[in-house]
N, C-alpha and C positions, 0 to 999 in steps of 0.2 A: 723710938729708935728706928732709924732708916735701915732698910734692907739692902744688902749689896749682892751682887752676882756671886761673889766668893763668900761662902759661909765659913767663918773661922772654925766652926765645929767640924767641918769636913776634914781638916788636917788630921784629926784623931781617927778618921776612917781610912786613912792611907793603907794601913795594913790589910784591909779587906779586899784589896785588888787581887789577892790570891784566890778569892772565892770563885771567880769566873774563869780563871786560868791558873790553877794551883801550881803546875810545874814551872811555868814561866815566871809567875809572881814570886815563887820561892827562890828561883835562880836569881832574879833581880835583887831580892833582899839579901841574899848571900853575897852577891857582888857588891852591893851598896855598903854592907857592913864591912867587907874586906877593904874597900877603898878608904874608909874612914878610920881604919886601925892605924896605930902609930907605925911609922915607917921612916923613910928618908925625911918626910915632913911630920911635924908633930900634929896631934889632934887639934891643937889650938890653931896652927897655921892652916890646916885643912878647913876648919870652921870659918876662918876669915875668908879664904878663897870661896867657899860655898856661899857665904853671904854676898860677896861681890858678884858672883855668877847669878845668884838669885835675883839680884837687881837688874843685871843686863838681860836676863830671861824674863823679867817682870813677873815672877811667880810669887804671889802674895803669901801662899802657904810656906814656901821656902824662906821668904823674908822673915815671917813670924818665927819659924823654927830656928833659923840660924842667928837671928837677933838674940833670942833667948839662950841658945847654945853658946853663943859668943860671950854673953854676960857671965854665964856659969863658968866659962873657961878663963875669965879675967881679962877679956878683950875690952879695951876702953872704947868709949863713944868716939873719941878722936881717931883711934885706929880703924874702927868700923867705917867712919865717914871717909877717911883717906882711901880705904880699900874700895869703897863705892866709886870714888872719883877715879881711881885707877881703872876700874871696870868701864866707867863712862868714857874715859879717854880712849880705851882700846875699841869699844863699840863705835864711838864716833870716828876714829881713825879707820876702822874697817869699812864703815859706810863710805867715807870720803875716798879711800883708795880705790873703791870700785868706780869712782868717777873717771879713772883712767880708761876703763872699758868704754864708757860713754864717749870720752874724747877720741879713742881709737875708732869707734863706730862712726862718729860724726866726721872725722877726718877722711874716712873711706867714702862716706856718702857725698861729701863736699868735693872730694878729690878728683 
């Protein structure tokens, strides 16, 4: 088996981040838990958003966690892939729209 930089077993260690900063780690997990509670968005919708963001942020741990969470919440493979495409379109658009900054700079330098 080939070794990767990201060890899938490390996902299970996530809760241990409180060991070196208990106050901040605890506050983060309280916030994280609150964010994923049912609210204006369902837990299912939040899971789908989290999966798309996990891909745009390229976090393998989050991808693993929210792929599994999504399946448990009844999110279909097709819904997951569509959400990833939405994330990719936004990420691509956000990259390209910054091209306007380059165009503005070049126009000033050429001007």
